[in-house]
VEXDREN-2710 file (C-alpha; in Angstrom, 1 decimal):
% VEXDREN-2710
k/r/px/py/pz
1/UNK/60.5/153.5/69.1
2/UNK/59.7/152.2/65.8
3/UNK/61.8/154.7/64.2
4/UNK/64.7/153.7/66.2
5/UNK/64.8/150.4/64.3
6/UNK/65.2/148.2/67.4
7/UNK/63.2/144.9/67.9
8/UNK/60.7/144.8/70.7
9/UNK/62.0/141.6/72.1
10/UNK/65.7/141.1/72.0
11/UNK/66.2/137.5/73.4
12/UNK/69.6/136.0/72.7
13/UNK/69.7/132.9/70.4
14/UNK/71.9/130.9/72.7
15/UNK/69.4/131.3/75.5
16/UNK/66.6/129.9/73.4
17/UNK/68.7/126.9/72.3
18/UNK/69.6/126.1/75.9
19/UNK/65.9/126.2/77.0
20/UNK/65.0/123.9/74.1
21/UNK/67.5/121.3/75.1
22/UNK/66.3/121.3/78.6
23/UNK/62.8/120.7/77.4
24/UNK/63.8/117.8/75.2
25/UNK/65.7/116.1/78.1
26/UNK/62.7/116.4/80.4
27/UNK/60.4/114.9/77.8
28/UNK/62.8/112.0/77.1
29/UNK/63.1/111.2/80.8
30/UNK/59.3/111.2/81.3
31/UNK/58.8/109.0/78.3
32/UNK/61.3/106.4/79.5
33/UNK/59.8/106.4/82.9
34/UNK/56.4/105.9/81.5
35/UNK/57.6/103.0/79.3
36/UNK/59.3/101.3/82.2
37/UNK/55.9/101.2/84.1
38/UNK/53.5/100.5/81.2
39/UNK/55.5/97.9/79.2
40/UNK/55.6/95.2/81.9
41/UNK/51.9/95.6/82.5
42/UNK/51.3/95.2/78.8
43/UNK/53.4/92.1/78.6
44/UNK/51.7/90.5/81.6
45/UNK/48.3/91.3/80.2
46/UNK/49.2/90.0/76.8
47/UNK/50.6/86.7/78.3
48/UNK/47.4/86.2/80.3
49/UNK/45.3/86.8/77.3
50/UNK/47.4/84.4/75.2
51/UNK/47.1/81.7/77.9
52/UNK/43.4/82.1/78.1
53/UNK/43.1/81.8/74.3
54/UNK/45.4/78.7/74.2
55/UNK/43.5/77.0/77.0
56/UNK/40.2/77.7/75.4
57/UNK/41.3/76.3/72.1
58/UNK/43.3/73.2/73.3
59/UNK/42.8/70.0/71.3
60/UNK/40.8/67.1/72.8
61/UNK/43.1/64.1/73.8
62/UNK/42.6/60.9/71.7
63/UNK/41.7/57.9/73.8
64/UNK/41.6/54.3/72.7
65/UNK/40.6/51.2/74.7
66/UNK/43.4/49.3/76.4
67/UNK/44.6/46.2/74.7
68/UNK/44.5/42.9/76.6
69/UNK/47.6/40.8/76.0
70/UNK/47.1/37.0/76.4
71/UNK/49.9/34.6/77.5
72/UNK/50.8/31.8/75.2
73/UNK/50.8/28.5/77.1
74/UNK/50.5/24.8/76.6
75/UNK/47.8/22.9/78.4
76/UNK/47.0/19.2/79.1
77/UNK/43.7/17.6/79.9
78/UNK/43.8/15.6/83.1
79/UNK/42.5/12.1/83.8
80/UNK/43.0/9.9/86.8
81/UNK/45.4/7.0/86.5
82/UNK/47.6/4.6/88.5
83/UNK/51.1/5.6/89.6
84/UNK/53.7/3.1/90.7
85/UNK/55.9/4.7/93.3
86/UNK/59.6/4.3/92.8
87/UNK/61.6/5.0/96.0
88/UNK/65.1/6.3/95.4
89/UNK/68.1/6.3/97.8
90/UNK/71.9/6.0/97.8
91/UNK/74.3/3.9/99.7
92/UNK/77.7/2.3/100.0
93/UNK/78.5/-1.4/99.3
94/UNK/79.8/-3.3/102.3
95/UNK/80.7/-6.9/102.9
96/UNK/78.1/-9.3/104.3
97/UNK/80.8/-11.5/105.9
98/UNK/84.1/-10.0/106.8
99/UNK/87.0/-11.3/109.0
100/UNK/90.2/-10.0/110.5
101/UNK/93.1/-12.5/110.1
102/UNK/94.7/-13.0/113.5
103/UNK/97.4/-15.7/114.0
104/UNK/96.7/-18.1/117.0
105/UNK/100.4/-19.0/117.3
106/UNK/103.5/-16.9/117.3
107/UNK/106.4/-17.3/114.9
108/UNK/108.2/-16.1/111.8
109/UNK/106.2/-16.0/108.5
110/UNK/107.7/-18.5/106.1
111/UNK/105.3/-18.1/103.2
112/UNK/102.5/-15.8/102.0
113/UNK/99.8/-17.2/99.5
114/UNK/99.9/-15.9/96.0
115/UNK/96.3/-14.5/96.4
116/UNK/97.1/-12.9/99.7
117/UNK/97.4/-9.3/98.3
118/UNK/95.0/-6.4/98.5
119/UNK/92.3/-7.2/95.9
120/UNK/93.4/-10.8/95.5
121/UNK/90.7/-13.4/95.3
122/UNK/91.0/-16.8/96.9
123/UNK/89.0/-20.0/97.3
124/UNK/87.9/-21.8/100.4
125/UNK/90.7/-23.9/101.8
126/UNK/93.5/-21.9/100.2
127/UNK/96.6/-21.3/102.5
128/UNK/96.9/-17.6/102.9
129/UNK/99.9/-17.4/105.4
130/UNK/102.3/-20.0/106.8
131/UNK/104.2/-19.6/110.0
132/UNK/107.4/-21.5/110.9
133/UNK/106.2/-24.9/112.1
134/UNK/109.4/-26.5/113.4
135/UNK/108.9/-25.4/117.0
136/UNK/105.4/-26.8/116.9
137/UNK/106.5/-30.1/115.3
138/UNK/109.0/-30.5/118.2
139/UNK/106.3/-29.8/120.7
140/UNK/104.0/-32.4/119.1
141/UNK/106.8/-35.0/119.2
142/UNK/107.4/-34.3/122.9
143/UNK/103.7/-34.5/123.6
144/UNK/103.4/-37.8/121.8
145/UNK/106.4/-39.2/123.8
146/UNK/104.8/-38.1/127.0
147/UNK/101.6/-39.8/125.9
148/UNK/103.5/-43.0/125.3
149/UNK/105.0/-42.9/128.8
150/UNK/101.6/-42.2/130.3
151/UNK/100.2/-45.2/128.4
152/UNK/103.0/-47.4/129.8
153/UNK/102.5/-46.2/133.3
154/UNK/98.8/-46.8/133.1
155/UNK/99.3/-50.4/131.8
156/UNK/101.8/-51.0/134.7
157/UNK/99.3/-49.7/137.3
158/UNK/96.5/-51.8/135.8
159/UNK/98.7/-54.9/136.0
160/UNK/99.7/-54.2/139.7
161/UNK/96.0/-53.6/140.6
162/UNK/95.0/-56.9/139.0
163/UNK/97.8/-58.7/140.9
164/UNK/96.7/-57.1/144.2
165/UNK/93.2/-58.3/143.7
166/UNK/94.4/-61.8/142.9
167/UNK/96.6/-62.0/146.0
168/UNK/93.7/-60.9/148.2
169/UNK/91.6/-63.7/146.9
170/UNK/94.4/-66.3/147.1
171/UNK/95.1/-65.5/150.8
172/UNK/91.4/-66.3/151.5
173/UNK/90.9/-63.1/153.4
174/UNK/87.4/-62.1/154.4
175/UNK/85.7/-58.7/153.9
176/UNK/86.3/-56.2/151.3
177/UNK/89.8/-55.0/150.5
178/UNK/90.6/-51.3/150.8
179/UNK/91.2/-49.1/147.8
180/UNK/94.8/-48.7/148.8
181/UNK/95.2/-52.5/148.9
182/UNK/93.8/-52.8/145.3
183/UNK/96.1/-49.8/144.2
184/UNK/93.1/-47.9/143.0
185/UNK/94.6/-44.4/143.8
186/UNK/97.7/-45.3/141.8
187/UNK/95.6/-46.5/138.9
188/UNK/93.5/-43.3/138.9
189/UNK/96.6/-41.1/138.9
190/UNK/98.0/-43.1/136.0
191/UNK/94.7/-42.6/134.0
192/UNK/94.8/-38.9/134.8
193/UNK/98.4/-38.6/133.6
194/UNK/97.5/-40.5/130.5
195/UNK/94.5/-38.1/129.7
196/UNK/96.7/-35.1/130.3
197/UNK/99.4/-36.4/128.0
198/UNK/96.7/-37.1/125.3
199/UNK/95.4/-33.5/125.7
200/UNK/98.9/-32.2/125.2
201/UNK/99.2/-34.1/122.0
202/UNK/95.9/-32.7/120.7
203/UNK/97.0/-29.2/121.7
204/UNK/100.4/-29.6/120.0
205/UNK/98.8/-31.0/116.9
206/UNK/96.3/-28.1/116.9
207/UNK/99.1/-25.5/117.3
208/UNK/100.9/-27.2/114.4
209/UNK/97.8/-26.9/112.2
210/UNK/97.4/-23.2/113.2
211/UNK/100.8/-22.4/111.6
212/UNK/98.7/-22.3/108.4
213/UNK/96.0/-19.6/108.1
214/UNK/93.5/-21.2/105.8
215/UNK/90.7/-19.3/104.0
216/UNK/87.3/-20.2/105.5
217/UNK/85.3/-19.2/102.4
218/UNK/85.7/-17.9/98.9
219/UNK/86.7/-14.3/99.3
220/UNK/88.9/-11.3/98.5
221/UNK/91.6/-9.6/100.5
222/UNK/90.9/-6.1/101.6
223/UNK/93.9/-5.4/103.8
224/UNK/97.4/-7.0/104.4
225/UNK/100.0/-6.1/107.0
226/UNK/102.5/-9.0/106.9
227/UNK/105.4/-10.1/104.7
228/UNK/107.6/-13.3/104.6
229/UNK/110.2/-13.4/107.3
230/UNK/108.3/-11.1/109.6
231/UNK/107.7/-12.3/113.1
232/UNK/104.0/-12.3/114.2
233/UNK/102.6/-12.6/117.7
234/UNK/99.6/-14.4/118.8
235/UNK/96.5/-12.2/118.5
236/UNK/98.0/-9.4/116.4
237/UNK/96.0/-8.7/113.1
238/UNK/97.8/-9.3/109.9
239/UNK/95.1/-8.8/107.3
240/UNK/91.4/-8.4/106.4
241/UNK/89.2/-10.5/104.1
242/UNK/85.6/-10.7/103.1
243/UNK/83.3/-13.2/101.4
244/UNK/82.4/-13.1/97.7
245/UNK/79.0/-14.8/97.9
246/UNK/77.1/-11.7/98.8
247/UNK/77.5/-8.0/99.6
248/UNK/75.2/-5.6/101.5
249/UNK/74.1/-2.1/100.7
250/UNK/72.8/0.1/103.5
251/UNK/70.1/2.5/102.2
252/UNK/68.7/5.3/104.4
253/UNK/64.9/6.0/103.9
254/UNK/62.8/8.8/105.2
255/UNK/59.5/8.3/107.0
256/UNK/57.6/9.4/103.9
257/UNK/59.4/6.9/101.7
258/UNK/58.6/4.1/104.2
259/UNK/54.9/4.9/103.9
260/UNK/54.9/3.4/100.4
261/UNK/57.4/0.5/100.9
262/UNK/56.6/-3.0/102.1
263/UNK/59.6/-3.7/104.2
264/UNK/58.6/-7.3/104.9
265/UNK/58.0/-8.4/101.3
266/UNK/61.6/-8.9/100.1
267/UNK/61.2/-6.3/97.4
268/UNK/63.5/-6.2/94.4
269/UNK/66.0/-3.4/94.4
270/UNK/67.8/-2.0/91.3
271/UNK/71.3/-0.7/92.0
272/UNK/73.2/1.4/89.5
273/UNK/76.5/3.2/89.2
274/UNK/78.8/4.4/86.5
275/UNK/82.0/2.3/86.2
276/UNK/84.7/3.2/83.7
277/UNK/82.3/5.6/81.9
278/UNK/79.6/3.0/81.4
279/UNK/76.4/2.6/83.3
280/UNK/76.2/-0.7/85.3
281/UNK/73.2/-2.3/86.9
282/UNK/72.8/-4.9/89.6
283/UNK/69.7/-6.5/91.1
284/UNK/69.4/-7.0/94.9
285/UNK/66.8/-8.0/97.4
286/UNK/65.5/-6.3/100.5
287/UNK/67.0/-8.4/103.2
288/UNK/66.2/-6.7/106.5
289/UNK/65.5/-3.4/108.3
290/UNK/67.8/-1.9/110.8
291/UNK/67.0/0.7/113.5
292/UNK/66.5/4.4/113.2
293/UNK/69.7/6.5/112.9
294/UNK/69.8/8.8/115.9
295/UNK/71.7/11.5/114.0
296/UNK/69.5/11.6/110.8
297/UNK/66.3/10.1/112.1
298/UNK/66.2/7.9/109.0
299/UNK/65.5/4.2/108.9
300/UNK/68.2/2.1/107.3
301/UNK/67.3/-1.0/105.2
302/UNK/69.8/-3.6/104.1
303/UNK/69.8/-4.8/100.5
304/UNK/71.7/-8.0/99.7
305/UNK/73.2/-8.7/96.3
306/UNK/74.2/-12.3/95.4
307/UNK/77.4/-13.1/93.4
308/UNK/78.5/-9.4/93.2
309/UNK/81.9/-10.4/91.6
310/UNK/80.3/-12.6/88.9
311/UNK/82.2/-15.6/90.1
312/UNK/79.5/-18.0/88.8
313/UNK/79.1/-16.3/85.5
314/UNK/81.6/-17.0/82.7
315/UNK/82.7/-14.3/80.3
316/UNK/80.4/-11.7/81.9
317/UNK/80.8/-8.2/80.7
318/UNK/79.2/-6.7/83.8
319/UNK/81.6/-5.0/86.2
320/UNK/81.7/-6.5/89.7
321/UNK/80.0/-4.7/92.5
322/UNK/82.9/-3.9/94.8
323/UNK/83.0/-3.2/98.5
324/UNK/83.2/0.6/99.2
325/UNK/81.5/1.5/95.9
326/UNK/78.8/4.2/95.9
327/UNK/75.5/3.2/94.2
328/UNK/72.1/4.6/93.5
329/UNK/69.0/2.5/94.4
330/UNK/65.5/2.2/92.9
331/UNK/62.9/0.3/94.9
332/UNK/59.5/-0.6/93.6
333/UNK/56.9/0.7/96.1
334/UNK/53.2/0.9/96.4
335/UNK/51.0/1.7/93.3
336/UNK/48.8/4.7/93.9
337/UNK/45.3/4.5/92.6
338/UNK/43.1/7.3/91.0
339/UNK/45.7/10.0/91.1
340/UNK/46.6/12.7/88.6
341/UNK/50.1/12.4/87.2
342/UNK/51.5/15.7/86.1
343/UNK/54.9/17.0/85.1
344/UNK/57.0/18.1/88.1
345/UNK/57.6/21.5/86.3
346/UNK/53.9/22.2/86.5
347/UNK/53.9/22.0/90.3
348/UNK/54.4/25.4/91.9
349/UNK/56.0/25.6/95.4
350/UNK/55.0/22.0/96.0
351/UNK/51.4/23.0/96.7
352/UNK/49.6/24.5/93.7
353/UNK/49.1/24.3/90.0
354/UNK/47.6/26.5/87.2
355/UNK/44.4/25.5/85.6
356/UNK/42.7/27.0/82.5
357/UNK/38.9/27.5/82.8
358/UNK/36.3/27.5/80.0
359/UNK/36.9/31.2/79.3
360/UNK/40.7/30.6/78.8
361/UNK/41.4/32.3/82.1
362/UNK/44.1/31.2/84.6
363/UNK/42.9/29.7/87.9
364/UNK/45.4/29.0/90.7
365/UNK/44.5/25.6/92.3
366/UNK/45.8/24.3/95.6
367/UNK/46.6/20.6/95.5
368/UNK/47.8/17.7/97.7
369/UNK/50.9/15.9/96.5
370/UNK/50.9/12.2/97.3
371/UNK/54.3/11.6/95.7
372/UNK/56.8/13.4/93.5
373/UNK/60.2/12.8/92.0
374/UNK/62.5/14.7/89.6
375/UNK/60.2/14.3/86.7
376/UNK/56.6/13.7/87.8
377/UNK/54.2/14.4/90.7
378/UNK/51.1/12.4/91.7
379/UNK/48.2/14.6/92.9
380/UNK/45.7/13.0/95.2
381/UNK/43.4/16.0/95.9
382/UNK/42.6/19.3/94.3
383/UNK/42.0/18.3/90.7
384/UNK/39.1/16.9/88.7
385/UNK/38.8/14.8/85.6
386/UNK/38.9/17.0/82.5
387/UNK/40.7/19.9/84.1
388/UNK/43.0/21.7/81.7
389/UNK/46.4/21.9/83.4
390/UNK/48.8/24.7/82.3
391/UNK/52.2/22.9/81.8
392/UNK/54.1/26.0/80.6
393/UNK/56.2/27.3/83.5
394/UNK/55.1/30.8/84.5
395/UNK/57.0/32.8/87.0
396/UNK/54.2/35.2/88.2
397/UNK/50.6/35.0/87.2
398/UNK/47.3/36.1/88.8
399/UNK/43.8/34.5/88.8
400/UNK/41.9/35.6/85.7
401/UNK/44.9/36.1/83.4
402/UNK/43.8/35.4/79.8
403/UNK/45.8/32.8/77.9
404/UNK/46.2/31.5/74.4
405/UNK/46.8/27.8/74.0
406/UNK/49.4/25.8/72.1
407/UNK/49.2/22.1/71.4
408/UNK/47.3/19.5/69.6
409/UNK/43.9/20.5/68.1
410/UNK/40.9/18.9/69.7
411/UNK/37.3/18.3/68.6
412/UNK/35.9/21.4/70.3
413/UNK/38.5/23.7/68.7
414/UNK/40.8/24.0/71.7
415/UNK/44.4/23.0/71.6
416/UNK/45.4/20.5/74.2
417/UNK/47.3/17.4/75.3
418/UNK/46.0/14.6/77.4
419/UNK/47.7/13.4/80.6
420/UNK/46.6/10.0/82.0
END
């Protein structure tokens, strides 16, 4: 067999190459499958290990103590003092004496006084309106003529009565003559007619006088509804007037205000208003107290101002206090004793204040307000002498809040003001 020169194994080369390719494909597939299983496990293990290492070697956090921020406030040292209560109100000026002009006779208006215009001032005795007097002059003449006739008739009856009495005596008759014999009824009727005629004269003369409407006092015209030539009837209003000597101001007061006001003492009242851009001031006197208003449950007091139009003052620069004007009023009331007077801004919700203690900490203090106005409040209970009142407005603050103080330097090193 050797000698034949043939190889013992005669495997074709193409077959070997095919088998080798199959082997390589199997190995590659196995490797990929192994990697798809092992690689995720390795990644997970590596991540867990890294997390453990990072957690074990994390840095310690740096901590520092919290900072306490103190509020910057202004304080004032409190001391008890007196507080004069000033009661404030508002009201409208009204006349003390006012009248409606009403003619007592009818007729055509012949003349109107120069001052009889709205706002015109007149003096006592001035003629405001004149009514045609001719009819009343005629009526007076007739009444006087009737009176003359009645006088004549009375004289005649008196003479006849005297003659009848003389005749009775001359005839020598006994007894008492009758009233008819002595003409006593006729005499009485004549006296009655004479009295009636005299009354008619007085009435006619009075009607004649009433044709002139004369001012009863110094005053001012507030309304007019008549002109010359106009016919006016008896009893129909033709105007409105009021006196100049005094005016009244009705002021409503609450029960709290009345507590500190002496309504029987004739207290002085300051009235003020802005007229023509300038502040004006008048002084009045508490005149009387009216009843309680059912609608508002407030008590009305009447303040009277003398000479409101400055009639008695020559060349006065003060504006008159006119009827219908709106004014503000200040009334001196009772003086409170041993109260703490604080700025109104330091009062919180009308019932508490802020006080600084010895450790410069805030303390909320409930107080009793005896009186307050737009600027100040008088505290009757809840505070003590030497308390340090916080006068800086703070919206929200709790007890124990630390503060730093502004203000004047005191002997003990604290900065403060003093309220007394």
